[in-house]
C-alpha positions, -999 to +999 in steps of 0.1 A: -296+760-598-312+761-633-322+733-655-320+733-693-334+706-716-307+698-742-303+675-771-272+663-790-262+638-817-248+603-810-240+586-843-272+598-859-294+593-828-307+624-809-300+620-772-319+641-746-305+654-714-310+678-685-282+703-680-280+716-645-261+749-638-253+767-606-271+800-601-251+832-608-221+813-621-194+832-638-164+821-659-158+786-672-168+760-646-159+723-641-186+699-653-197+664-646-217+639-666-238+618-643-249+582-651-277+563-633-285+526-627-294+503-655-328+506-671-332+541-656-339+576-671-325+610-664-353+620-640-343+594-615-311+591-595-289+606-622-310+638-622-309+640-584-272+638-582-268+662-612-290+687-594-271+684-561-237+688-579-250+720-596-259+733-561-222+728-552-209+748-582-206+723-610-223+721-644-238+686-644-255+667-672-279+638-668-287+619-700-313+595-714-293+568-732-301+556-767-335+539-767-345+553-733-367+581-721-368+611-744-338+600-765-342+585-799-330+552-811-344+517-819-350+492-805-361+506-772-351+497-736-322+475-745-296+474-718-265+475-739-232+484-720-213+490-752-239+515-765-241+533-732-203+537-731-205+551-767-233+575-756-211+587-727-184+596-753-209+618-771-222+633-739-187+644-729-182+658-764-214+678-760-205+689-725-171+701-737-187+725-760-213+740-737-209+777-730-195+783-695-179+748-692-141+744-690-134+715-714-102+707-695-121+701-663-147+674-670-155+646-646-178+616-646-200+602-618-217+569-620-243+554-597-248+516-594-245+501-629-238+536-642-205+532-624-196+503-647-204+524-679-186+554-665-155+534-656-152+517-690-157+550-707-132+569-685-106+542-692-107+551-729-116+588-730-088+612-719-112+641-717-125+626-685-102+640-658-118+626-627-141+598-618-165+592-589-184+559-584-213+558-560-226+524-548-208+510-578-222+479-595-190+464-609-190+428-620-168+401-634-178+367-646-177+352-611-198+380-595-223+378-623-228+342-617-231+348-579-258+375-585-279+350-605-275+322-580-249+301-598-237+287-631-269+270-641-290+302-637-263+322-654-263+299-685-301+299-686-302+337-686-274+338-712-293+313-735-325+334-731-307+365-742-291+348-772-324+333-783-341+367-780-313+383-799-316+358-827-354+363-827-350+400-830-325+397-859-348+373-877-381+392-872-374+427-859-395+418-828-382+427-794-392+404-765-397+423-732-403+415-696-407+439-667-375+454-655-386+453-619-415+435-602-423+420-568-451+398-582-438+387-616-409+362-614-400+367-651-389+403-643-352+411-648-352+422-612-377+402-592-382+410-555-389+439-531-370+465-551-390+493-535-372+523-552-385+512-586-420+503-574-428+534-553-444+563-572-429+586-547-394+574-555-384+558-588-417+546-603-422+579-621-441+583-654-409+587-674-396+553-663-407+525-687-399+496-663-392+474-693-363+451-701-354+436-735-346+399-730-319+401-757-299+424-734-289+394-712-266+382-740-244+413-738-249+422-701-238+389-687-206+389-707-198+426-697-169+428-673-161+464-662-137+455-634-107+451-658-111+487-670-095+497-638-061+486-653-064+515-678-077+542-655-051+568-645-072+597-634-082+602-597-110+579-586-134+581-557-155+551-546-184+555-521-200+523-511-213+502-482-208+466-472-246+463-469-252+476-505-249+456-537-217+439-549-192+454-525-167+428-535-168+441-571-158+475-559-130+460-539-117+441-569-119+472-591-101+494-565-073+468-561-065+471-598-064+509-600-029+522-607-037+559-602-047+579-571-079+567-555-099+569-523-125+544-510-152+557-486-173+532-468-206+542-453-221+520-426-254+501-429-268+515-462-289+497-487-282+501-524-314+521-528-304+544-500-277+558-524-304+565-550-326+590-531-325+586-493-311+611-468-286+614-453-269+589-477-274+611-508-260+642-490-230+623-477-223+608-511-226+642-528-204+658-502-176+633-508-180+636-546-179+674-543-147+673-523-132+649-548-141+669-579-131+702-563-096+687-557-092+670-590-109+692-616 
């Protein structure tokens, strides 16, 4: 497997990515754009899955979204679902023009919240011919409220986001908190989220661990589950009842009209899907089988 650092344009912003290719590949190959969890960069779980897919014969692209990692764009570290979906449109356009890629055989793989962005994008972009969702973080209004502990907390977070958005529009100043912390209760994700806090796992130098408070305003009103109504390409879901938001994946799958498969793995945490064996190998094996049959 070889890795190439690439850049491409997204509405005037230069996005950076890592393009993974199989060794000794000949002819035009199927390709997959890989999307990681929210607030993450291409060197984390997206890069790992892209590398593993390349080992299985696919060209795979992991990208830093606008305002993250090596990509351009201001303001930085704003978790904007609509912008990420737009970036995926440009990523597929770039991937379609890469030498050695068959533009008629492009798939999309999303991990955790990346599944939400990938699903919404796939519903609107006919160039995506197959979709795989690993430990998908798919929400609707009810599930978003449950994740935050109820209506009162939901409304507090929403008001915080709206206030921070108004402050940014008035002053140009972005208010940030930690994306993840086990000591700071103001963090967007507060608790023992070990993947993001361990330097041997997700706490890598490229990860900024920063969350723009104004992002709550868009994130909490983002509902990817209804996108299933408009997805007709083959879909694979790989999840566990002991990972995050399994009911969201069930609700999404129930609305799919096209061919789909649901694979349940026993006793896996959400973070097992990010970088832990044998969960990553099992997930990649299922994704490889799915893409080989549908691309």
